[in-house]
C-alpha positions as CSV (number, residue, x, y, z in Angstrom):
1,M,27.5,75.3,80.2
2,R,29.7,73.5,79.2
3,K,32.1,76.5,78.0
4,R,31.8,77.6,81.3
5,F,33.0,74.2,82.7
6,F,35.9,73.7,80.6
7,L,37.0,77.5,81.2
8,G,37.1,76.8,85.0
9,L,38.8,73.1,84.9
10,T,41.4,75.5,82.3
11,L,41.8,78.0,84.6
12,G,41.9,75.7,87.8
13,V,44.5,73.4,85.8
14,S,46.8,76.8,85.6
15,A,46.5,77.9,89.3
16,V,47.7,75.0,90.3
17,A,50.3,74.4,87.8
18,G,51.6,78.0,88.4
19,S,51.8,77.0,92.1
20,A,53.8,74.0,91.1
21,F,55.8,76.3,88.9
22,A,56.0,78.8,91.4
23,Q,57.6,76.4,94.1
24,Q,60.3,74.8,92.0
25,G,61.4,78.4,91.3
26,Q,61.7,79.5,95.0
27,K,65.0,79.4,96.1
28,P,65.7,77.2,99.2
29,Q,65.9,78.0,102.7
30,D,69.6,78.6,103.9
31,E,70.4,75.9,106.2
32,A,74.0,76.9,106.7
33,I,76.0,80.9,106.4
34,Y,79.8,80.5,105.8
35,W,82.0,83.5,105.8
36,M,85.8,83.7,104.7
37,S,87.8,86.6,105.8
38,A,91.2,86.9,104.0
39,E,93.7,89.5,105.3
40,T,96.8,90.1,104.0
41,V,99.2,91.4,106.3
42,S,102.5,93.2,105.9
43,G,105.2,95.1,107.9
44,M,105.9,95.0,111.4
45,A,102.2,93.3,112.3
46,T,104.0,89.9,110.7
47,G,107.3,90.5,113.3
48,R,110.1,91.4,110.2
49,P,110.0,95.0,108.9
50,S,109.5,94.1,105.4
51,G,107.5,90.7,106.0
52,V,104.3,89.7,104.0
53,E,102.0,86.9,105.4
54,K,98.2,86.2,105.2
55,A,95.6,85.6,107.6
56,L,92.5,83.8,106.8
57,L,89.3,83.1,109.3
58,L,86.2,81.1,108.6
59,Q,82.8,81.3,110.5
60,L,80.0,78.6,110.0
61,G,76.5,78.6,111.5
62,S,73.8,76.4,110.7
63,T,70.1,76.4,111.3
64,R,70.5,72.6,112.5
65,R,71.5,71.4,116.0
66,D,73.8,69.1,116.5
67,P,74.8,67.6,120.0
68,A,78.3,66.5,118.6
69,P,79.1,69.1,116.0
70,S,81.8,68.1,113.1
71,A,82.7,70.4,110.0
72,S,85.6,70.8,107.5
73,H,87.0,73.0,105.1
74,L,88.6,70.7,102.4
75,P,90.9,74.4,100.7
76,P,92.4,73.8,96.8
77,E,96.2,73.3,97.4
78,G,97.5,76.2,96.3
79,L,96.0,77.9,100.1
80,L,99.1,76.0,101.5
81,A,97.5,75.2,104.6
82,G,96.9,71.6,104.7
83,K,94.4,69.4,103.3
84,R,91.5,69.6,105.5
85,L,90.7,72.9,107.8
86,P,88.9,71.7,110.6
87,L,85.5,74.5,111.7
88,V,85.8,73.8,115.5
89,T,82.9,74.2,117.7
90,P,83.6,76.6,121.0
91,G,82.9,74.8,124.1
92,T,83.6,77.4,126.5
93,G,82.5,80.6,127.5
94,V,79.3,82.3,128.1
95,P,77.7,83.7,124.3
96,T,77.5,87.7,124.2
97,G,75.2,89.4,121.8
98,E,78.2,89.9,119.2
99,G,79.0,85.8,119.2
100,R,82.1,86.2,121.5
101,P,82.8,84.7,124.5
102,E,82.4,86.6,127.6
103,Y,84.5,85.7,130.8
104,P,85.0,87.5,134.1
105,T,86.8,91.0,133.9
106,R,88.5,93.0,137.0
107,A,87.2,95.9,137.6
108,K,88.1,99.1,135.3
109,E,90.0,101.6,136.6
110,K,88.9,105.8,135.3
111,P,90.1,106.3,132.6
112,K,93.0,109.4,132.4
113,G,95.3,111.4,130.1
114,R,94.8,113.4,127.2
115,I,93.7,112.3,123.3
116,A,95.0,115.4,120.6
117,L,93.6,114.5,117.4
118,Y,94.3,115.5,113.7
119,W,93.1,114.4,110.4
120,G,93.4,115.3,106.9
121,C,95.9,114.6,104.4
122,G,98.6,117.9,104.0
123,E,102.2,119.5,105.3
124,T,99.9,121.5,107.8
125,V,97.4,120.6,109.8
126,A,94.1,122.9,109.3
127,S,92.4,125.4,111.6
128,G,90.6,124.1,114.7
129,Q,93.3,121.2,115.1
130,P,94.0,119.6,117.5
131,V,90.4,118.4,119.3
132,I,91.8,118.0,122.4
133,V,89.9,114.7,124.3
134,D,90.4,114.8,128.2
135,L,89.9,110.9,129.3
136,A,89.4,112.0,133.0
137,A,86.2,114.2,131.9
138,T,83.1,112.7,131.9
139,S,82.8,109.8,129.9
140,G,79.8,111.4,127.7
141,A,82.2,114.0,127.2
142,A,85.0,112.0,126.0
143,A,83.1,109.6,124.0
144,A,81.4,112.4,121.9
145,Q,84.4,113.8,120.5
146,L,85.5,110.2,120.0
147,A,82.6,109.5,118.1
148,S,82.8,108.6,114.2
149,P,81.6,110.5,111.7
150,A,81.0,107.6,109.6
151,N,77.3,106.2,109.4
152,V,78.5,102.7,109.1
153,R,77.8,99.5,111.2
154,A,80.2,96.7,112.0
155,M,79.3,93.6,109.4
156,S,77.8,90.4,111.3
157,P,79.2,87.4,110.1
158,P,78.2,83.7,111.9
159,S,78.3,83.3,115.3
160,A,77.4,81.2,118.6
161,A,74.9,83.7,119.4
162,T,73.0,83.6,116.3
163,H,73.2,80.2,114.8
164,A,71.8,76.5,116.2
165,T,75.6,75.3,115.8
166,Y,78.5,77.1,115.1
167,G,82.2,76.3,114.1
168,E,85.5,78.4,113.0
169,W,88.8,78.1,111.9
170,A,91.0,78.8,113.5
171,G,89.5,80.4,116.7
172,D,91.0,83.8,116.6
173,S,89.6,87.1,115.7
174,G,92.5,87.7,113.6
175,G,92.4,84.6,111.8
176,R,96.0,81.9,111.6
177,R,98.8,83.3,109.2
178,L,99.5,81.8,106.1
179,P,102.5,81.8,104.0
180,R,102.6,85.0,102.0
181,A,102.6,82.9,98.5
182,G,99.0,81.5,100.0
183,S,96.4,81.8,97.6
184,L,92.6,80.8,97.6
185,V,91.9,80.6,94.0
186,G,90.7,77.1,93.1
187,D,87.5,74.9,94.4
188,H,86.6,74.9,98.0
189,K,84.4,72.6,99.8
190,I,82.7,72.5,103.5
191,E,81.5,69.5,104.5
192,G,80.1,68.5,108.0
193,S,77.7,66.7,110.5
194,Y,75.2,69.9,110.6
195,T,75.7,71.5,107.2
196,P,75.0,70.5,103.7
197,D,77.7,70.2,101.1
198,I,79.1,73.7,100.2
199,R,80.9,73.8,96.9
200,F,82.2,76.8,95.3
201,T,85.0,78.3,92.7
202,V,86.9,81.3,94.2
203,A,88.5,83.0,91.1
204,A,91.2,85.0,90.5
205,A,90.1,88.4,91.6
206,S,88.4,87.6,94.2
207,D,92.1,86.0,96.2
208,F,94.0,87.7,98.6
209,L,94.7,91.4,97.7
210,P,98.3,92.2,97.6
211,A,100.2,93.6,100.4
212,L,100.8,97.0,101.2
213,S,104.0,98.8,101.0
214,P,104.1,102.4,101.9
215,R,107.1,104.7,101.5
216,I,107.9,106.9,104.0
217,K,110.2,110.1,103.0
218,A,110.6,113.4,105.2
219,Q,110.1,116.9,103.5
220,P,111.5,120.0,104.0
221,S,108.9,121.1,105.5
222,G,109.1,118.3,108.8
223,S,105.9,116.6,107.3
224,S,106.2,112.9,106.0
225,K,105.0,112.0,102.7
226,V,103.6,108.2,102.4
227,S,103.4,107.0,99.0
228,W,102.2,103.9,97.7
229,S,101.2,102.0,94.7
230,P,97.1,101.4,94.6
231,I,96.2,97.7,94.6
232,V,94.2,96.0,92.5
233,G,91.2,95.1,94.5
234,A,91.3,97.8,96.6
235,R,87.8,100.0,97.5
236,G,89.7,102.7,99.7
237,Y,92.2,103.5,101.8
238,I,93.1,105.3,105.4
239,L,96.1,106.0,106.6
240,S,96.6,106.9,110.7
241,V,99.4,107.7,113.2
242,T,99.8,107.8,116.8
243,S,102.5,108.8,119.0
244,A,102.7,109.8,122.4
245,R,104.3,113.1,123.6
246,D,106.5,113.6,126.3
247,D,103.9,114.6,128.9
248,G,101.8,111.3,128.1
249,T,99.6,113.1,125.5
250,L,98.6,110.5,122.9
251,I,98.8,111.8,119.4
252,M,96.3,110.5,116.8
253,W,96.3,111.6,113.1
254,T,94.4,110.2,110.3
255,S,94.2,110.9,106.6
256,S,90.2,111.5,106.6
257,A,89.4,114.7,105.3
258,V,86.6,115.2,108.7
259,R,87.9,114.6,112.3
260,M,87.8,110.9,112.5
261,P,89.8,108.9,115.3
262,A,91.9,106.2,115.3
263,L,89.8,102.8,116.4
264,A,86.5,104.1,114.6
265,L,85.7,101.9,111.6
266,P,85.1,98.4,111.7
267,D,88.0,95.6,110.5
268,Y,85.4,95.3,107.2
269,M,83.0,96.9,106.3
270,A,79.8,96.5,103.2
271,Q,80.5,97.6,99.8
272,P,77.9,100.2,99.6
273,D,79.8,101.9,103.2
274,I,82.8,101.5,101.6
275,A,81.8,103.4,98.6
276,Q,80.0,105.9,100.8
277,L,83.0,106.9,103.1
278,V,85.2,107.3,99.8
279,Q,82.7,109.6,98.8
280,Q,82.8,111.8,101.7
281,G,86.2,111.8,102.1
282,I,86.8,109.6,105.1
283,L,88.8,107.0,102.8
284,L,91.1,107.7,100.6
285,S,89.8,106.6,96.8
286,P,91.4,103.9,94.9
287,S,93.3,105.6,92.9
288,A,94.8,107.4,95.7
289,A,98.5,107.0,95.7
290,D,100.1,109.0,98.1
291,C,99.4,111.5,101.7
292,S,101.1,113.9,103.4
293,I,101.2,113.7,107.4
294,P,101.0,117.0,108.7
295,A,104.4,118.1,110.6
296,A,102.9,118.7,113.4
297,V,102.1,115.0,113.5
298,S,105.5,113.9,112.1
299,K,107.4,115.8,114.8
300,S,105.4,114.9,117.6
301,S,107.4,111.4,118.6
302,G,110.3,109.5,117.9
303,S,108.5,106.5,117.7
304,A,105.1,107.1,116.1
305,M,103.2,104.1,114.2
306,L,101.8,104.3,110.7
307,M,98.7,102.1,110.3
308,M,97.1,101.2,107.3
309,T,94.2,100.1,105.8
310,A,93.3,99.2,102.6
311,Y,89.0,98.0,101.9
312,G,89.0,95.4,99.6
313,S,85.7,93.9,97.5
314,E,83.5,90.9,98.6
315,S,82.5,88.2,96.7
316,D,79.2,85.9,97.7
317,Y,78.4,82.4,96.6
318,R,74.9,80.4,96.7
319,A,73.4,77.3,96.4
320,P,72.1,76.0,93.1
321,P,68.5,76.0,92.9
322,S,68.5,72.1,92.6
323,V,69.6,71.5,95.8
324,T,66.8,70.9,98.8
325,A,69.1,72.4,101.5
326,G,70.5,76.1,100.9
327,W,73.9,77.6,101.9
328,A,75.5,81.0,101.2
329,V,78.8,81.8,101.3
330,K,80.7,85.8,102.0
331,L,84.3,86.0,101.2
332,R,85.7,89.4,102.3
333,T,89.2,90.8,101.4
334,K,91.4,93.7,103.3
335,A,94.9,94.7,103.5
336,T,96.8,95.9,106.5
337,H,100.2,97.4,107.1
338,I,102.1,98.7,110.2
339,S,105.5,100.8,110.3
340,V,107.4,103.2,112.1
341,L,107.0,106.5,111.4
342,G,110.5,107.1,109.4
343,I,111.8,104.7,108.9
344,D,111.6,103.1,104.6
345,M,110.5,99.6,105.6
346,P,110.7,98.7,102.0
347,S,114.3,99.9,101.7
348,M,115.3,98.1,104.8
349,A,114.4,94.4,103.3
350,P,117.6,92.5,103.6
351,G,117.4,90.7,99.9
352,G,114.2,89.2,100.3
353,E,111.9,88.0,103.7
354,Q,111.4,85.2,105.0
355,D,108.1,83.8,104.7
356,A,106.1,82.0,107.5
357,P,106.9,78.3,107.5
358,D,103.9,76.6,105.3
359,I,101.5,74.8,107.4
360,T,101.4,71.1,106.6
361,N,98.4,69.3,108.2
362,G,95.4,72.1,108.8
363,E,94.9,69.9,111.8
364,E,97.8,70.8,113.6
365,G,99.9,73.6,115.0
366,K,98.6,76.7,116.8
367,P,96.7,80.0,115.5
368,R,99.3,82.8,116.3
369,K,97.3,85.1,118.0
370,R,96.7,88.4,116.8
371,R,94.4,92.0,118.2
372,G,93.3,93.9,115.1
373,L,96.2,96.1,113.8
374,L,95.0,99.4,115.3
375,R,93.5,97.8,118.3
376,G,96.1,96.2,119.3
377,V,99.1,99.5,118.9
378,V,96.7,101.9,120.5
379,G,93.7,99.7,122.8
380,G,95.6,99.4,125.6
381,A,96.1,103.1,126.6
382,L,92.5,103.9,125.5
383,G,91.4,100.7,127.6
384,L,89.4,99.8,124.6
385,P,88.7,95.7,123.9
386,G,90.8,93.9,121.3
């Protein structure tokens, strides 16, 4: 009887102790989610043919509801953005399902015109190209022809729609421009009235991607060869060309091995999606160093725009187990470039471009508004949102 008593007592104490240790080992609930979107911008998107700038978007979401929210990011000195970056809570507009303010818009006109779709690297196009999309046809038919074969979804950063309290820097989907020498490497701290203190250190491998600097050379066949030095940290590339014929037909070409209209891919993608698209041939591999634009595309217009994107790595940081209020940080990277087809941008640099002016105080100055690279160039022609 005494044996059974002590055995039961021992098992009971062990169960309680095990439960206590399990609770101690549980990860604290994430009260704050913080995303950093770091983009390296080069070419005409900077306002200078061979310019290079950095763009940074900071987004903080919290489960805490605060009627008078206040939060800031204290970055390392090397970011060249000032000592304190205010995370501003939007106060206007009605949140939509995607977390963006929705404002009244005028009635949309029925789209018209045609799009000629080309794809694939090579001096000539494959049979079956181009595919002509008549925008005046039924919207369903046009949408089907412009549909993306990529089975990926846009990432979901914190937003006013998904969190009780939300703050961002710099209030524009393209982020705020920083000097080309700006670096994320070093210690970061986020503090505020609705978030636990967040502290993490960014290593050199997680910094902004190097700038894209593609070179364009005309070939005897009429095609254009685009070459570049593979950049450290890139996980995959995609190139696209947009131009217009004299009859108004919009030309759209991408380097994808399968039909892939420009604008079809999200601005940022999760790492498994990037790897999947490289395997499918939709993205060029990280080791790719050149791609030929077919003659049918190169000769279509004298004002064709070349756009290139390198999707980079991402880094995740989490609160230590010892804290009571958990948090999670995601840092994602990419590099983008715009140039005019037929013009070798690197050769135009007059002995060195002027950097963007340093931001001496993160609380001053207005962000330079910029629409997404692809959408800003051809989105208006297609009636697509910025």
